N, C-alpha and C positions, 0 to 999 in steps of 0.2 A: 504494499498500500504505500503509495507517494504521499506526500505534505499535503497536495490539494485534495486528494481523496478522502484523506483523515480530516481536514478542515471541514471537507462537506458532510460527513458523517457526523461530526459534531454538532454541526450546524443543524442538519436535517434532526438529530436527535433533541437538542437543547431549545431550539426556536418554539416550537409547540407549549413546551413548557414554561418558556418566560414571555410569552406573547410576543416573539419576534423581539424581543430586548436585544438587540445589538451590542449593548454595553454587556451585558451578560455574557454573551458569547464570545465577545473578545477578549473579555477577563478569563473564561475558560481555555481560550485557545491560548492566550498568553502565558498561563498558568503552566499548560504543559508544553509550551515552546514548541508546538507542532512536532510533538514526540510521541508517537504511538505507542512505543515501548513505555514511559514514564506513565502515558495515562492507564496503560495495563496494569501495571503497579499499585495505581491509586486504587483502580478497581479491585484488584487482586485484595489489597488490604480492607477493602469493607466486606468481601464476600463472607468473613467470617461471623459478622454480624446479621446476617439475612436470616430470619427464623420464619417459620410457619406455626401457626397456631390457631385453636378453635376457642371462640368465645363461649365460656361457660353458662352464660346468659342467654345468648341470642342464637347459640348453634352455628354461627357463621363463621368461615375459614378466612383468616387473613394471613397475608406475606407482608413482611415488612423488615425493618431494622430495629433488632432489638438487644437489650443489655441488662443483664443481672434479672432475666426473666421477665421485661416489660418492654413493651413497644414504644421505641421512640417515634417511629413514624411506621405507617400501617395502610395496604389499600385491601379491599373485600377480593378473595379469590373468586372470579366468576367459574362458572361451571361449563367453560368451553369444551372441556373434554369429554365431559357426560352426555353432550349434545353431538358429539361425534366431527367436531369442526377442529 
């Protein structure tokens, strides 16, 4: 992957999250100095925090970042696999 492909990949990923905020995207690109290996190491460092759990109250399943058994950020897991998609 060359630098331009990497920048486009990051832009495609982050622009919908930050409402096309060029400032945030530029900060992310600058932080990783257009270096996919550095970005990979950053993501690798976060992987150990990813967890899946079920709410004991609602029974809904969530995935997110957790620490010491508590979610710091989470999203509900959609039942796409059960629908065969």
